[in-house]
N, C-alpha and C positions, 0 to 999 in steps of 0.2 A: 744259817743264813734263810733256808726256809720257814725254819720257826720261828723267827725274829716275828715276820709280818703277822704270824698267825697270834701269836703271845700279846700284840700291840692291839691287833682287833681284836681279842679278848678283852683288853685292859681297857678299851677304851669305852667299851660300854655295858649298863648295869643297875637295873631299876629294882630299888628297896623301898618297899612302902608307900609305890608311887612317885619315889624322885629317883632323879637319875645322878649318878654319880661318874664323874670324868675319871680316869687314872690316865696319866701318861709315862711310858716305859722308853725310859731313854737307854740306847745302848752304844757303848762307847768300843771302839774297836782299833788295836794299832796294828800296824803290818810292817813290821821292819827286820824281818829276819832274822838268823841267829847275833846274839849278846856276843858284841866284840871289845878287844883288847883296850878298851879306852875307859879311863874316867875322868877327862880332861874336859872342863867346861867349853872349852877353846878349841876343840876337835869338832870339825863336819861330823866324826864318827864316833862320837861321844853315845853312851848309853842311855834309852829315857831315864830319867828319874834322878840323873847326874844331879842336872840343875835344878834346883829348887828344893829336892830332899837333902842333898849334902852340898851344895853352894847353895848363896843367895844372891841377892841383887839388892840395888841401895833401895828401890820403891820399886813394885811390882803394877804392871800397867797392864788394865784389861783392854785390850786393842778393839774389842768391838765398842764397849762405854765409854772408853774413856778415864773410867774409873781408877786413882790412882792409892794404895794401899803401902803403907809405911813399912819398910823391914828394915834393913839395915841401915836406913837413916830415915831419920823423923819426917822432915820438911827440908823444903830446898826453896830459892827466893833468887829471882832475876833480879839483875839490876836494870833500869831505867833505860840505859840504851841495849841492854839484852848481851851484851858483851863478857860478864861476870854471872854465875852460877855460882850460888852458896848452898851447898847440903849442911845440914846439922846432923848427928850422928845419933843410934841409940847407944846409951849408955848400960854399961854390965853386961854386955855381949862377951862370951867366950867360944876361942875355935874348942874343937873337940878334941884336942889334947890341953886344953886347960891353959893355955894361953892367950892374952887380953886382946879381943878385935880393937884398932884404933886407928885412928885417919891415915896413920901409918902407912895401914894396909891398902886403903882405897888408893892413896899415891900413886906407891908401890906398883897396886893392877894396872892404872893408868900409863905409868909412864912404862910400861913391861910391853901394853900394846902400841904406845910411840916404838920403843925398839925393835919391837918383833911386826911389823907390818902386814904381816901376811895371817894375823889373828886377829887386827883389828877389822873385821868382815864388816863393822858398819861406817868403816872411812872418817872417823870419829878425830884422826889427826890432821882430815884435812881440814878442822876449820878450827880445831885446838890450838892456844898460845904456851900453857901451862894449865898444870896440876896439881896444888900447893895444900900444905894443912897450916891454919894460922894456930892451932889447936888441938889437942887431942881429937875432939869432939868436933870439929871443925873441917870440911875440905872447902877447898876456893876454886874454880873453873875459871879459866876467862878464856877469850874467843879472839880468834884475828880480827872477824864479820862476826855480823848480827846471826846466829843459827837457831832461834829455837825451837824447830820442830827438829832438831837431834834430842830434844829431854828425853822424848821414850826408848832412845836407845843407848843414853847414857844412865839416865833410872835403872835398865835392864843388863847393865854391864855384871857379870857375876863376880863379885870379889874375891879374891884369893889370898891367903896369909902369905907374908912376905916371909918368915924366918922360915919357911917349909919353900916356896918358890922361888927364892934368890939367887938358888943353886942350878935352877934351870938354864939352859944352855938355847932353848931356842922350843917358845912355847906351839910354835905353832906346828909344831911334831912332836910335843910332850903328849903320854899317852897315861900321864898321871895311877900307873897302876902299883899299888900296895905287895909291899915287900916285906918281910922278918922285919920287923923294929922300924918300918917307916908305913904307918898305918894314911888313907886318905884322910887328910885332914882338912874341914869344912865347916859355918857357919851353921847347919841345916837343923833341921827335927830330928835327923837319923843321921845314923853312922854305916860304914862298911863292914860287915863281917865278914863277909866270904865272897869271893868270885869264882864262877865255875864256867871258864870259857864257850859261849856258845850255847848254857843253858842254863843259868841261874845266879842272879845277885841277892843275896841277903845282906840285910839293914834292920839295926837293933835302935829303940829310942835313945835319941841323944840325951842321957840324965842331966846336962849341963842346960840345956836348951833354954833361953828367955823368956819362948812366947810358950802358949798353950801348950802344957804337954802333951808330945805325942803317944798314943797307943804304941 
């Protein structure tokens, strides 16, 4: 910690041929203790990196700027009364086990949160009336009351594969640990190859990722 201020000061000033060049050193730190036996995006004890690297949401929302970036959904549209929200989903997405991602996975994920309220940390089902799919590329959410301020939390919901999670008894308690023959299946740019409790998480690039190919 003592080294960082010195590096920062050294990086901020410099003169070359009479011109001053400013450089900014950004240091990011994470303090979370030992890694836990938890790979579930719906657990408060999930390991860092599971959300985003292994599992993805519908759209990424920058809570500082408000900018929305399409992820599993390419766009959304509210009805005029703000009681219906329609998402258009990205086509050609595959789960890391090769199965196709469809609207059924999105509907399943939201219905799973309804079934297990302990995992619905944003209280979405206090306002939602239903979540359905009109076709494999479209998901429609209807509300009991107009609640447009829920949009960032709906966009930020991490989507899981129905064919893997359908057998989970309670997602609020599920740790989603890999076992022989049952890997962690997500849609993100990386896949889990090894986990050592308290010590390390090893990832590799997802060769079937739909977006920019990760290193």
